[in-house]
C-alpha positions as a Markdown table, in Angstrom:
| # | Residue | x | y | z |
|---|---|---|---|---|
| 1 | Unk | 34.0 | -43.0 | -88.0 |
| 2 | Unk | 36.2 | -42.6 | -85.0 |
| 3 | Unk | 35.7 | -46.3 | -84.2 |
| 4 | Unk | 37.0 | -47.2 | -87.7 |
| 5 | Unk | 40.0 | -44.8 | -87.4 |
| 6 | Unk | 40.9 | -46.2 | -84.0 |
| 7 | Unk | 40.6 | -49.8 | -85.3 |
| 8 | Unk | 42.8 | -48.9 | -88.2 |
| 9 | Unk | 45.4 | -47.7 | -85.8 |
| 10 | Unk | 45.3 | -50.4 | -83.1 |
| 11 | Unk | 44.6 | -53.5 | -85.1 |
| 12 | Unk | 48.0 | -53.4 | -86.8 |
| 13 | Unk | 49.7 | -52.6 | -83.5 |
| 14 | Unk | 48.8 | -56.1 | -82.3 |
| 15 | Unk | 50.9 | -57.6 | -85.1 |
| 16 | Unk | 54.2 | -55.9 | -84.4 |
| 17 | Unk | 57.0 | -58.5 | -83.9 |
| 18 | Unk | 59.9 | -58.5 | -81.5 |
| 19 | Unk | 60.2 | -57.4 | -77.9 |
| 20 | Unk | 58.2 | -54.2 | -78.7 |
| 21 | Unk | 55.4 | -56.3 | -80.2 |
| 22 | Unk | 55.1 | -58.3 | -77.0 |
| 23 | Unk | 54.5 | -55.1 | -75.1 |
| 24 | Unk | 52.0 | -53.6 | -77.6 |
| 25 | Unk | 50.0 | -56.8 | -78.3 |
| 26 | Unk | 48.1 | -56.7 | -75.0 |
| 27 | Unk | 47.8 | -52.9 | -75.3 |
| 28 | Unk | 46.3 | -53.2 | -78.8 |
| 29 | Unk | 43.9 | -56.0 | -77.8 |
| 30 | Unk | 42.7 | -54.1 | -74.7 |
| 31 | Unk | 42.1 | -50.9 | -76.7 |
| 32 | Unk | 40.3 | -52.8 | -79.5 |
| 33 | Unk | 37.9 | -54.4 | -77.0 |
| 34 | Unk | 37.3 | -51.0 | -75.3 |
| 35 | Unk | 36.7 | -49.3 | -78.7 |
| 36 | Unk | 34.2 | -52.1 | -79.7 |
| 37 | Unk | 32.3 | -51.7 | -76.4 |
| 38 | Unk | 32.3 | -47.9 | -76.9 |
| 39 | Unk | 30.9 | -48.3 | -80.5 |
| 40 | Unk | 28.1 | -50.5 | -79.3 |
| 41 | Unk | 27.2 | -48.0 | -76.6 |
| 42 | Unk | 27.3 | -45.1 | -79.0 |
| 43 | Unk | 25.2 | -46.8 | -81.7 |
| 44 | Unk | 22.6 | -48.4 | -79.5 |
| 45 | Unk | 22.4 | -47.4 | -75.8 |
| 46 | Unk | 23.1 | -43.7 | -76.1 |
| 47 | Unk | 20.3 | -42.9 | -78.6 |
| 48 | Unk | 17.8 | -44.9 | -76.5 |
| 49 | Unk | 18.8 | -43.1 | -73.3 |
| 50 | Unk | 18.5 | -39.7 | -75.1 |
| 51 | Unk | 15.0 | -40.6 | -76.2 |
| 52 | Unk | 14.1 | -41.4 | -72.6 |
| 53 | Unk | 15.8 | -38.4 | -71.0 |
| 54 | Unk | 15.0 | -35.7 | -73.5 |
| 55 | Unk | 11.2 | -36.1 | -73.6 |
| 56 | Unk | 9.5 | -32.7 | -73.3 |
| 57 | Unk | 7.8 | -32.2 | -70.0 |
| 58 | Unk | 5.5 | -29.4 | -68.7 |
| 59 | Unk | 5.6 | -28.1 | -65.2 |
| 60 | Unk | 2.3 | -27.3 | -63.5 |
| 61 | Unk | 1.9 | -23.9 | -61.9 |
| 62 | Unk | 1.5 | -23.7 | -58.2 |
| 63 | Unk | 2.7 | -27.2 | -57.5 |
| 64 | Unk | 5.6 | -27.6 | -55.0 |
| 65 | Unk | 8.8 | -28.7 | -56.6 |
| 66 | Unk | 10.4 | -31.9 | -55.3 |
| 67 | Unk | 14.1 | -32.2 | -54.5 |
| 68 | Unk | 15.1 | -33.4 | -58.0 |
| 69 | Unk | 13.2 | -30.6 | -59.8 |
| 70 | Unk | 14.9 | -28.0 | -57.6 |
| 71 | Unk | 18.3 | -29.7 | -58.2 |
| 72 | Unk | 17.8 | -29.8 | -62.0 |
| 73 | Unk | 16.6 | -26.1 | -62.0 |
| 74 | Unk | 19.6 | -25.0 | -60.0 |
| 75 | Unk | 21.9 | -27.1 | -62.3 |
| 76 | Unk | 20.4 | -25.5 | -65.4 |
| 77 | Unk | 20.9 | -22.0 | -64.0 |
| 78 | Unk | 24.5 | -22.8 | -63.1 |
| 79 | Unk | 25.1 | -24.5 | -66.5 |
| 80 | Unk | 23.8 | -21.5 | -68.4 |
| 81 | Unk | 26.0 | -19.2 | -66.3 |
| 82 | Unk | 29.0 | -21.3 | -67.0 |
| 83 | Unk | 28.2 | -21.5 | -70.7 |
| 84 | Unk | 27.9 | -17.7 | -70.8 |
| 85 | Unk | 31.3 | -17.3 | -69.0 |
| 86 | Unk | 32.9 | -19.7 | -71.5 |
| 87 | Unk | 31.5 | -17.9 | -74.5 |
| 88 | Unk | 32.9 | -14.6 | -73.1 |
| 89 | Unk | 36.4 | -16.1 | -72.5 |
| 90 | Unk | 36.5 | -17.6 | -76.0 |
| 91 | Unk | 35.4 | -14.3 | -77.6 |
| 92 | Unk | 38.1 | -12.5 | -75.6 |
| 93 | Unk | 40.7 | -14.9 | -76.8 |
| 94 | Unk | 39.4 | -14.6 | -80.4 |
| 95 | Unk | 39.7 | -10.8 | -80.2 |
| 96 | Unk | 43.2 | -11.0 | -78.6 |
| 97 | Unk | 44.8 | -13.8 | -80.8 |
| 98 | Unk | 48.3 | -13.0 | -79.5 |
| 99 | Unk | 47.5 | -14.4 | -76.1 |
| 100 | Unk | 46.7 | -17.8 | -77.6 |
| 101 | Unk | 49.9 | -17.6 | -79.6 |
| 102 | Unk | 51.9 | -16.8 | -76.5 |
| 103 | Unk | 50.3 | -19.7 | -74.6 |
| 104 | Unk | 51.2 | -22.1 | -77.4 |
| 105 | Unk | 54.8 | -20.8 | -77.6 |
| 106 | Unk | 55.1 | -21.1 | -73.8 |
| 107 | Unk | 53.8 | -24.7 | -73.9 |
| 108 | Unk | 56.2 | -25.7 | -76.7 |
| 109 | Unk | 59.1 | -24.1 | -74.8 |
| 110 | Unk | 58.2 | -25.9 | -71.6 |
| 111 | Unk | 57.9 | -29.2 | -73.4 |
| 112 | Unk | 61.4 | -28.8 | -74.9 |
| 113 | Unk | 62.8 | -27.7 | -71.5 |
| 114 | Unk | 61.1 | -30.6 | -69.7 |
| 115 | Unk | 62.4 | -33.1 | -72.3 |
| 116 | Unk | 65.9 | -31.9 | -71.9 |
| 117 | Unk | 66.0 | -31.8 | -68.1 |
| 118 | Unk | 64.0 | -35.0 | -67.4 |
| 119 | Unk | 66.2 | -38.0 | -66.6 |
| 120 | Unk | 65.9 | -40.8 | -69.2 |
| 121 | Unk | 66.9 | -43.8 | -67.0 |
| 122 | Unk | 63.6 | -45.6 | -67.6 |
| 123 | Unk | 63.5 | -45.1 | -71.4 |
| 124 | Unk | 63.7 | -48.5 | -73.2 |
| 125 | Unk | 66.5 | -49.2 | -75.6 |
| 126 | Unk | 64.1 | -49.2 | -78.6 |
| 127 | Unk | 63.5 | -45.4 | -78.0 |
| 128 | Unk | 65.7 | -43.5 | -80.4 |
| 129 | Unk | 64.6 | -40.1 | -79.1 |
| 130 | Unk | 62.9 | -39.0 | -82.4 |
| 131 | Unk | 59.5 | -37.4 | -83.0 |
| 132 | Unk | 57.6 | -38.4 | -86.1 |
| 133 | Unk | 54.8 | -36.2 | -87.5 |
């Protein structure tokens, strides 16, 4: 679905006329090709690799672990610790919602401050300085 949405956005971009269209034509074609390659990867290669990598395996007791086994065991321990820390931080922010609101307000204020103090010498003439939502 994301491939279709991105295509719906960037295919019309390639047909913009005028000086802006010349700039966006190459951008649109490049992104369409990258999105197509990503879609082929997501629909064919990724499921095949998952089937290969995610096979269940059983470790034998008393057998010395090789370098890769030790690496993956250490990685899994570190990943589980990082996941637990992330869950704790998200639950903290969920309990203290005002902190998230303050971060968002500070981000919006810094964006407005940066846009008013940043020099606009390299902004093209087509830019009217408006934000559309």
